[in-house]
C-alpha positions as CSV (number, residue, x, y, z in Angstrom):
1,M,-26.3,-5.8,10.2
2,G,-23.0,-3.9,9.7
3,I,-22.3,-0.5,8.4
4,N,-21.3,0.1,4.8
5,L,-17.9,1.6,4.3
6,A,-19.4,3.8,1.6
7,F,-21.5,5.5,4.2
8,A,-18.6,7.9,5.0
9,L,-18.9,9.5,1.5
10,H,-22.7,9.7,1.5
11,H,-22.7,11.2,5.0
12,N,-20.4,14.0,4.0
13,A,-22.5,14.6,0.9
14,E,-25.3,15.4,3.2
15,V,-23.5,17.4,6.0
16,R,-20.9,19.3,3.9
17,P,-22.1,19.1,0.3
18,R,-20.1,22.1,-1.0
19,K,-16.8,20.9,0.5
20,T,-14.3,19.7,-2.0
21,A,-13.9,15.9,-1.8
22,I,-11.6,15.2,-4.7
23,V,-8.9,17.3,-6.5
24,F,-7.4,16.0,-9.7
25,E,-5.1,18.3,-11.7
26,D,-7.4,21.3,-12.2
27,T,-10.7,19.5,-11.5
28,N,-12.5,19.8,-8.2
29,I,-15.4,17.5,-7.2
30,S,-17.5,18.4,-4.2
31,Y,-19.0,15.8,-1.8
32,A,-22.5,16.5,-3.2
33,E,-21.3,15.9,-6.8
34,A,-19.4,12.8,-5.8
35,G,-22.4,11.4,-3.9
36,L,-24.7,11.9,-6.9
37,I,-22.3,10.2,-9.3
38,V,-21.8,7.3,-7.0
39,R,-25.5,6.7,-6.5
40,K,-26.1,7.0,-10.3
41,F,-23.3,4.6,-11.1
42,A,-24.5,2.1,-8.4
43,K,-27.9,2.1,-10.0
44,G,-26.3,1.6,-13.4
45,L,-24.4,-1.5,-12.1
46,L,-27.7,-2.9,-10.7
47,D,-29.4,-2.3,-14.0
48,L,-26.6,-4.2,-15.8
49,G,-27.3,-7.2,-13.7
50,V,-24.6,-6.9,-11.0
51,K,-26.1,-8.1,-7.7
52,P,-25.2,-7.5,-4.1
53,K,-22.4,-9.8,-2.9
54,D,-21.1,-10.1,-6.5
55,K,-17.4,-9.4,-7.0
56,V,-16.5,-6.4,-9.2
57,A,-12.9,-5.9,-10.3
58,L,-11.6,-2.4,-10.6
59,L,-8.6,-1.5,-12.8
60,C,-8.0,2.2,-12.4
61,P,-5.1,4.6,-11.6
62,N,-5.3,7.5,-9.1
63,T,-7.9,9.5,-10.9
64,P,-11.4,10.4,-9.6
65,H,-12.8,7.3,-11.4
66,F,-11.3,5.0,-8.8
67,P,-13.0,6.4,-5.7
68,L,-16.3,7.0,-7.6
69,A,-16.4,3.4,-8.9
70,Y,-15.1,2.0,-5.6
71,Y,-17.9,3.6,-3.5
72,A,-20.5,2.8,-6.2
73,I,-19.7,-0.9,-6.0
74,L,-19.8,-0.8,-2.2
75,S,-23.0,1.3,-2.2
76,M,-25.0,-1.3,-4.1
77,G,-23.7,-4.2,-2.0
78,A,-21.0,-5.8,-4.2
79,T,-17.4,-6.5,-3.3
80,V,-14.5,-4.4,-4.8
81,V,-11.5,-6.4,-6.2
82,P,-8.8,-3.7,-6.9
83,V,-6.4,-4.8,-9.7
84,N,-2.8,-3.5,-10.1
85,V,-2.8,-1.2,-13.1
86,L,0.5,-2.6,-14.2
87,S,-1.1,-6.1,-14.7
88,S,-0.8,-8.0,-17.9
89,A,-3.9,-9.5,-19.6
90,D,-3.0,-12.9,-18.0
91,E,-2.6,-11.3,-14.5
92,I,-6.0,-9.5,-14.9
93,A,-7.6,-12.8,-16.0
94,Y,-6.1,-14.5,-12.9
95,A,-7.6,-11.9,-10.6
96,L,-11.0,-12.1,-12.3
97,D,-10.9,-15.9,-12.2
98,D,-9.6,-16.3,-8.6
99,S,-12.0,-13.8,-7.1
100,D,-15.0,-15.1,-9.1
101,A,-15.6,-11.5,-10.4
102,T,-18.7,-11.1,-12.5
103,A,-17.8,-7.6,-13.8
104,L,-14.7,-5.6,-14.6
105,I,-14.5,-1.8,-14.5
106,S,-11.4,-0.5,-16.3
107,F,-9.9,2.9,-17.0
108,Q,-9.9,3.6,-20.7
109,M,-6.1,3.6,-20.9
110,F,-6.0,-0.1,-20.0
111,A,-8.8,-1.1,-22.3
112,Q,-6.8,-3.5,-24.4
113,Q,-5.3,-5.6,-21.6
114,A,-8.6,-5.4,-19.7
115,S,-10.6,-6.7,-22.7
116,Q,-8.0,-9.4,-23.3
117,G,-8.0,-10.5,-19.7
118,F,-11.8,-10.3,-19.5
119,A,-12.2,-12.5,-22.6
120,K,-10.1,-15.3,-20.9
121,V,-12.6,-15.8,-18.1
122,D,-15.9,-17.6,-18.7
123,H,-17.9,-16.6,-15.6
124,T,-17.5,-12.8,-16.1
125,K,-20.7,-11.4,-17.4
126,H,-20.5,-7.6,-17.5
127,H,-17.7,-5.3,-18.7
128,V,-17.6,-1.5,-18.0
129,I,-15.0,0.8,-19.3
130,L,-14.4,4.0,-17.4
131,T,-13.5,6.9,-19.7
132,N,-11.5,10.0,-18.9
133,A,-11.8,11.2,-22.6
134,P,-13.6,10.0,-25.7
135,W,-11.8,7.3,-27.6
136,K,-12.2,6.5,-31.3
137,E,-13.7,3.1,-30.4
138,I,-14.7,1.0,-27.5
139,P,-13.6,-2.6,-27.5
140,A,-16.3,-5.2,-28.5
141,G,-18.6,-6.0,-25.6
142,A,-17.5,-3.0,-23.5
143,I,-19.7,-0.3,-22.2
144,D,-18.7,3.4,-22.1
145,S,-19.4,4.5,-18.5
146,S,-20.5,7.9,-19.6
147,V,-23.1,6.2,-21.8
148,L,-24.1,3.9,-18.9
149,L,-24.6,6.9,-16.6
150,A,-26.6,8.8,-19.3
151,K,-28.9,5.8,-19.9
152,T,-29.4,5.1,-16.2
153,E,-32.8,6.4,-14.9
154,G,-32.8,7.6,-11.3
155,H,-30.2,6.7,-8.7
156,L,-29.6,4.3,-5.9
157,E,-32.3,5.2,-3.3
158,S,-30.8,3.4,-0.3
159,I,-27.2,2.4,0.6
160,Y,-27.0,-1.3,0.9
161,S,-26.7,-2.6,4.5
162,P,-24.1,-5.4,4.6
163,D,-24.1,-8.4,6.9
164,F,-21.7,-7.9,9.8
165,D,-19.0,-10.1,8.3
166,Q,-19.7,-9.3,4.6
167,T,-16.6,-8.9,2.4
168,A,-16.1,-5.3,1.2
169,V,-12.8,-5.6,-0.6
170,I,-10.6,-8.4,-1.8
171,L,-7.0,-7.2,-1.8
172,Y,-4.4,-9.3,-3.6
173,T,-1.0,-9.9,-2.0
174,S,2.1,-9.3,-4.0
175,G,2.7,-13.0,-4.6
176,T,6.3,-13.0,-3.5
177,T,6.1,-16.7,-2.6
178,G,3.8,-17.9,-5.4
179,K,0.5,-16.9,-7.0
180,P,-1.2,-13.8,-5.4
181,K,-3.8,-14.5,-2.8
182,G,-6.9,-12.4,-2.2
183,A,-7.3,-11.2,1.4
184,E,-11.0,-10.8,2.2
185,L,-11.5,-7.6,4.2
186,T,-15.0,-6.9,5.7
187,H,-16.7,-3.5,5.9
188,S,-16.0,-3.8,9.7
189,N,-12.3,-4.5,9.2
190,L,-11.9,-1.5,7.0
191,F,-14.2,0.9,8.9
192,D,-12.4,0.1,12.2
193,N,-9.0,0.6,10.5
194,V,-10.2,4.0,9.1
195,I,-11.2,5.1,12.6
196,V,-7.8,4.0,14.0
197,C,-6.0,6.0,11.2
198,T,-7.9,9.2,11.9
199,H,-7.1,9.0,15.6
200,I,-3.4,8.4,15.1
201,L,-3.3,11.6,13.2
202,P,-5.6,14.6,14.1
203,M,-7.5,14.5,10.8
204,N,-10.6,16.6,10.3
205,D,-12.5,18.3,7.5
206,S,-9.6,20.7,6.9
207,S,-7.3,17.8,6.1
208,N,-5.8,18.2,2.7
209,V,-4.2,14.9,1.8
210,L,-2.0,14.2,-1.2
211,V,-2.6,10.6,-2.4
212,V,0.2,9.4,-4.7
213,L,0.3,5.8,-3.3
214,P,-1.8,3.7,-5.7
215,L,-5.4,3.3,-4.5
216,F,-5.5,-0.3,-5.5
217,H,-3.0,-0.9,-2.6
218,S,-4.1,-1.1,1.0
219,F,-2.0,1.8,2.3
220,G,-3.2,4.4,-0.1
221,Q,-6.8,3.0,-0.1
222,T,-7.3,3.0,3.7
223,C,-5.0,5.7,5.0
224,G,-5.3,8.1,2.1
225,M,-8.7,7.7,0.5
226,N,-11.1,6.1,3.1
227,A,-9.7,7.9,6.1
228,T,-9.9,11.3,4.5
229,F,-13.5,10.8,3.3
230,Y,-14.5,9.6,6.8
231,R,-13.3,12.9,8.2
232,G,-14.7,15.0,5.4
233,G,-11.3,16.2,4.1
234,T,-10.0,16.5,0.6
235,I,-7.9,14.0,-1.4
236,D,-5.6,15.4,-4.0
237,L,-4.9,12.6,-6.5
238,M,-1.7,12.0,-8.5
239,P,-1.5,9.0,-10.8
240,R,2.3,8.5,-10.6
241,F,5.1,9.5,-8.2
242,D,7.6,12.1,-9.3
243,A,9.6,13.7,-6.5
244,K,9.8,17.2,-8.0
245,A,6.1,17.1,-9.0
246,V,5.1,16.0,-5.5
247,L,7.1,18.8,-3.8
248,S,5.6,21.3,-6.2
249,R,2.1,19.9,-5.6
250,I,2.5,20.2,-1.8
251,E,3.6,23.8,-2.3
252,K,0.8,24.8,-4.7
253,R,-2.1,23.0,-3.0
254,R,-0.9,23.6,0.6
255,I,-1.0,19.9,1.5
256,N,-0.9,19.1,5.2
257,L,-0.7,15.3,5.2
258,F,1.3,13.0,3.0
259,H,1.7,9.2,2.9
260,A,4.5,7.4,1.1
261,V,6.9,4.5,1.2
262,P,10.6,4.9,2.0
263,T,11.9,5.0,-1.5
264,M,9.7,8.0,-2.2
265,Y,11.1,9.9,0.8
266,F,14.6,9.1,-0.5
267,Q,13.8,10.7,-3.9
268,M,12.2,13.7,-2.3
269,I,15.3,14.4,-0.3
270,E,17.4,14.2,-3.5
271,A,14.9,16.4,-5.4
272,A,14.9,19.1,-2.7
273,K,18.7,19.5,-3.1
274,E,18.1,20.8,-6.6
275,G,15.4,23.3,-6.0
276,N,13.6,25.4,-3.4
277,Y,10.2,24.2,-2.3
278,D,7.9,25.7,0.3
279,V,6.4,22.7,2.0
280,S,5.7,24.6,5.3
281,S,2.0,23.5,5.1
282,L,3.0,19.9,5.7
283,E,2.1,18.9,9.3
284,Y,2.7,15.1,9.2
285,C,4.2,12.5,6.9
286,C,3.5,8.8,7.3
287,S,5.8,6.0,6.1
288,G,4.8,2.3,5.6
289,G,5.0,-0.5,3.2
290,A,8.7,-1.2,4.0
291,A,11.2,-0.5,6.7
292,L,12.2,3.1,6.9
293,P,15.9,3.6,7.3
294,E,16.7,5.7,10.4
295,A,19.1,7.9,8.4
296,V,16.3,8.8,5.9
297,L,13.8,9.6,8.7
298,K,16.2,12.0,10.4
299,T,17.3,13.6,7.2
300,F,13.8,14.1,5.9
301,E,12.5,15.6,9.2
302,K,15.5,18.0,9.4
303,M,15.3,19.1,5.8
304,F,11.5,19.6,5.7
305,G,10.7,20.5,9.3
306,V,7.9,18.0,9.5
307,T,7.0,15.2,11.9
308,M,7.2,11.7,10.3
309,L,5.5,8.7,11.8
310,E,6.3,5.2,10.7
311,G,3.7,2.4,10.9
312,Y,3.3,-1.2,10.0
313,G,0.7,-3.5,8.5
314,L,-0.1,-5.8,5.7
315,S,-2.9,-6.3,3.2
316,E,-4.2,-9.0,5.5
317,T,-4.5,-6.4,8.4
318,A,-6.5,-3.8,6.5
319,P,-3.6,-2.6,6.8
320,V,-2.7,-0.6,10.0
321,A,-1.7,-2.8,12.9
322,C,1.1,-0.9,14.6
323,F,2.1,2.8,14.5
324,N,4.2,5.5,16.2
325,Q,1.8,7.9,17.9
326,L,2.0,11.6,18.6
327,H,1.3,11.3,22.4
328,R,4.0,8.7,23.0
329,E,7.8,8.7,22.6
330,R,9.0,7.9,19.1
331,K,11.9,5.5,19.3
332,S,14.4,5.5,16.5
333,G,13.9,2.6,14.1
334,S,10.7,1.4,15.8
335,I,7.3,0.9,14.1
336,G,5.7,1.9,17.4
337,V,3.0,0.1,19.4
338,P,-0.1,-1.8,18.5
339,V,-3.0,0.5,17.6
340,F,-6.3,0.5,19.5
341,G,-8.1,-2.9,19.4
342,V,-5.1,-4.8,18.1
343,E,-2.8,-7.2,20.0
344,M,0.7,-8.1,18.8
345,D,3.3,-10.6,20.0
346,I,6.5,-12.4,19.0
347,F,6.4,-16.2,18.5
348,D,9.1,-18.7,17.7
349,D,8.7,-21.4,15.0
350,E,6.8,-23.7,17.4
351,G,4.3,-21.0,18.2
352,N,5.7,-20.1,21.6
353,R,6.1,-16.6,22.9
354,V,9.7,-15.5,23.0
355,P,11.1,-13.3,25.8
356,T,11.3,-9.6,25.5
357,G,14.2,-8.5,23.3
358,E,14.5,-11.7,21.5
359,R,13.8,-12.2,17.8
360,G,10.8,-14.1,16.5
361,E,7.9,-13.9,14.1
362,I,5.4,-11.0,14.6
363,V,1.8,-12.2,15.1
364,I,-1.3,-10.0,15.2
365,K,-4.8,-10.4,16.5
366,G,-7.7,-7.9,16.5
367,H,-10.4,-6.2,14.4
368,C,-8.1,-5.6,11.5
369,I,-7.5,-9.3,10.6
370,M,-8.9,-10.5,7.3
371,K,-11.6,-13.2,7.1
372,G,-9.1,-15.3,5.2
373,Y,-7.7,-15.8,1.7
374,Y,-10.6,-16.0,-0.7
375,G,-11.2,-19.6,-1.8
376,K,-8.0,-20.8,-0.2
377,I,-8.7,-22.7,3.0
378,E,-5.3,-24.4,3.4
379,E,-3.4,-21.2,2.7
380,T,-5.5,-19.4,5.3
381,K,-4.9,-22.1,7.9
382,A,-1.1,-21.8,7.2
383,V,-1.1,-18.2,8.5
384,M,-3.8,-18.3,11.2
385,T,-3.5,-20.1,14.5
386,E,-6.4,-21.8,16.1
387,D,-6.8,-19.0,18.6
388,G,-6.9,-16.2,16.1
389,W,-3.3,-15.0,15.7
390,F,-2.2,-14.0,12.2
391,R,1.4,-15.0,11.4
392,T,2.9,-12.2,9.4
393,G,6.1,-13.8,8.2
394,D,8.1,-10.7,9.5
395,I,10.9,-11.1,12.1
396,G,10.7,-8.6,14.9
397,I,11.7,-7.6,18.4
398,R,9.6,-6.1,21.2
399,D,11.3,-4.1,23.9
400,A,10.5,-3.7,27.6
401,E,8.1,-0.8,26.9
402,G,6.1,-2.6,24.2
403,Y,7.6,-1.0,21.1
404,Y,8.1,-3.2,18.1
405,F,11.1,-3.2,15.7
406,I,11.1,-5.0,12.4
407,V,14.3,-7.0,11.8
408,D,13.4,-8.6,8.4
409,R,11.1,-10.7,6.4
410,K,11.3,-14.3,7.6
411,K,11.8,-15.6,4.1
412,E,14.4,-12.9,3.3
413,M,16.7,-13.9,6.2
414,I,20.1,-15.0,4.9
415,I,21.8,-18.1,6.5
416,R,25.5,-17.7,6.0
417,G,27.7,-20.4,7.4
418,G,25.0,-21.4,9.9
419,F,24.6,-17.8,11.1
420,N,21.3,-15.9,10.7
421,V,22.0,-12.6,8.8
422,Y,19.2,-10.0,8.6
423,P,19.3,-7.9,5.4
424,R,17.8,-4.8,7.0
425,E,20.6,-4.5,9.5
426,I,23.1,-4.4,6.6
427,E,20.9,-2.0,4.6
428,E,20.6,0.4,7.6
429,C,24.4,0.5,7.7
430,L,24.7,1.2,3.9
431,Y,22.2,4.0,4.0
432,K,24.4,5.8,6.4
433,Y,27.2,5.8,4.0
434,P,27.6,9.1,2.0
435,S,26.2,8.9,-1.5
436,I,24.1,5.7,-1.3
437,V,20.4,6.4,-1.8
438,E,19.1,2.9,-2.4
439,A,20.3,-0.4,-0.9
440,A,19.0,-3.9,-0.8
441,C,20.7,-7.1,0.3
442,I,19.9,-10.6,-0.7
443,G,21.4,-14.1,-0.1
444,L,22.6,-16.0,-3.1
445,P,23.8,-19.7,-3.2
446,D,27.4,-20.2,-2.2
447,E,29.3,-23.5,-2.2
448,E,31.3,-22.7,0.9
449,Y,28.8,-20.9,3.1
450,G,25.5,-22.0,1.8
451,E,24.5,-18.4,1.1
452,E,26.5,-15.3,0.6
453,V,25.5,-11.7,1.1
454,H,25.1,-9.6,-2.0
455,A,24.4,-5.9,-1.8
456,Y,22.7,-3.9,-4.6
457,I,23.2,-0.2,-4.4
458,A,22.4,3.0,-6.2
459,F,24.2,6.3,-5.8
460,A,23.0,9.9,-5.5
461,Q,23.5,11.9,-8.8
462,D,26.0,14.2,-7.2
463,A,28.1,11.4,-5.7
464,G,31.8,11.9,-6.2
465,A,34.3,9.3,-7.4
466,E,35.7,8.7,-3.9
467,T,32.3,7.9,-2.3
468,R,31.4,5.7,-5.3
469,D,34.6,3.6,-4.8
470,I,33.5,0.1,-3.8
471,A,36.7,-0.4,-1.9
472,N,35.8,2.5,0.4
473,I,32.2,1.2,0.8
474,D,33.6,-2.3,1.6
475,K,35.9,-0.8,4.2
476,Y,33.1,1.1,5.8
477,A,30.9,-2.0,5.9
478,R,33.6,-4.1,7.5
479,E,34.1,-1.5,10.2
480,H,30.5,-1.4,11.1
481,L,29.2,-5.0,10.6
482,G,30.2,-8.3,12.0
483,K,32.4,-10.6,9.9
484,H,29.5,-12.9,9.0
485,K,27.3,-9.9,8.0
486,Y,29.2,-7.5,5.7
487,P,28.5,-8.0,1.9
488,R,31.1,-9.9,0.0
489,H,29.6,-8.8,-3.4
490,Y,28.4,-5.3,-4.5
491,H,26.3,-4.6,-7.5
492,V,25.8,-1.0,-8.6
493,L,22.6,-0.1,-10.5
494,D,21.2,3.2,-11.7
495,A,18.1,2.4,-9.7
496,L,16.8,-0.6,-7.9
497,P,13.7,-2.3,-9.3
498,K,10.5,-1.3,-7.5
499,G,6.8,-2.2,-7.4
500,P,3.9,0.1,-8.0
501,T,4.1,1.5,-4.4
502,G,7.8,2.2,-4.7
503,K,8.9,-0.8,-2.6
504,I,12.2,-2.3,-3.7
505,L,11.6,-5.7,-5.3
506,K,14.2,-8.1,-3.9
507,R,12.6,-11.0,-5.6
508,E,13.5,-9.4,-9.0
509,L,17.1,-8.9,-7.9
510,K,17.3,-12.6,-6.9
511,Q,15.5,-13.8,-10.1
512,Q,17.9,-11.8,-12.3
513,A,21.0,-13.1,-10.3
514,L,19.9,-16.7,-10.6
515,K,19.2,-16.7,-14.4
C-alpha cells in the first residue's frame, strides 16, 4: 500500500493543531480546524455515494474551499480532477466526461457554468456546490456544502490507504496542440515531488507562503499548497494576481516564500517603481511555468534583495523535474540540474543522445513521471519511450557541468528560409531593450521564407517616445541578432494575452494573426 497525499494535513492537525494552516483575507484556519472540516466533508462525500477511486472534479479559485475539498476527496480515496476556473460550460463538460468524473464540487461563483456543464454529462451522479456566502437560490440538483456538512453525522474515521500506483490527481494539460489531456499523477508521484520541493528550499513550520498561482495548476498545487502543508507551514491565499496587492500582502503578512511565473515578476518590478514596499521578509522567490528572461531575474533580485531560483517541469512531471539549488552555483539563464531521483537527457528526433552543448529535445525519467494520459493509450505512447523516458517537447542544451538550458518549445520553433530560429533567443534580446516589459515571438506563414518572425511587445507605462519608436527597436535587434533571426514585423499591444497562471499565450497571438 502507498501513503495518501492527504496524510500531510492530518499529521499536522495532530502534532501542531493550533498552528495556522490557511490564511484568506482576514480569516485564519488552524490545522486542527482544517483537519476536522476535511474529515467531515470526506464522510459527507461517502454518504452521498462517492466511492474510493471515483473521480471528483473540483472547480474552485484560491480560497480555503480548494484545499479543504482537495484533501477531503483524497482522504476518502477518490481522485481529484482540478478544473480551470475560467472554463466555459462546454469545457467543464469535457473535463467531466474525459475523466469519467462522478461528482463535481464547484465554488458558488461558478454555479451557473458548473450546472450547465454538469447537465451535459450523463455519467455524473453527484453535484456539490461549495459556498462562500449564502445565495438566494441553489441551482436545481445542487447541494449546498454547508448543508451537507450540517447533515453529515460523524466524520471520516480512517484516512484511505491507496494502492501504490493509485491515481491521486488528474491534471489537464493546456491543450496547445489539441484537446486537453489528463495527466494521471499518483499519490507517490506527488508525495515524492513535495519532498523534493521542501529540500530545494529550506521550508519548515515557520514558512509563510503566499499562494497566488492558481491551485488547479500543478505549480501552485505542489510547490505552494502541498509542500507547505507537508512542512506544517502557512499558506496565504490570493484568488487573483495584482502586483501592487501582492507587494502589499508580502509586506503586511511578512511572507518569506513566493512562487510565480515570469510575467508576474515583470509586473511586480513595474509596480515597485510607483510605491515603496517593505518586502524584507522575503527569503526566496521561485519562478517556473515559462522561461525567465535573464534581465528580469537580475532586475528583480537587485530591486528586492531576494534570491530567486528558477525551475522547470510540466504537469506530466508532478511538476518539478529540474531546479537551481542553493548549495550549487546558479548559472545565468539555466533551469539548473535534475532534482533528486530524476534523470534528464537530450535526444534528437530519432531518440539518440546528442553531444554536450548541442540542441535537442529534453527527456525525463524518474519518480515524477505520470502514469499516462487518462484513457489515451496512443497519446501516452507518443510521449513515452519503451525504456521510460518522457519526451517533453522542449528544446534544450546541457552543458559540461550538467546544467540545463531551455531553448524553446519544439512546436514553437520557427523555420525561416531553412534556418531554425528559436523565439526565446529573440525574446531575451527584446527584454533587454529599455521600456519593453513583455515580448513574444511567433512564426507566421511567408511566401518567400516559409515562415517569418513576428514580435509582439508591450511597453512600460513610463516609456518615452524614443524608446517606443519601432525603428529604434528594430535597429537594436539587428545589432544583437543574426540576419535570419531579428523580427521583420513588430506588433505593439497594451498587454499580451495570458493564461490563468500568467503565462503568455502564443497560440492566441497566432490564432488572431491567422484569422
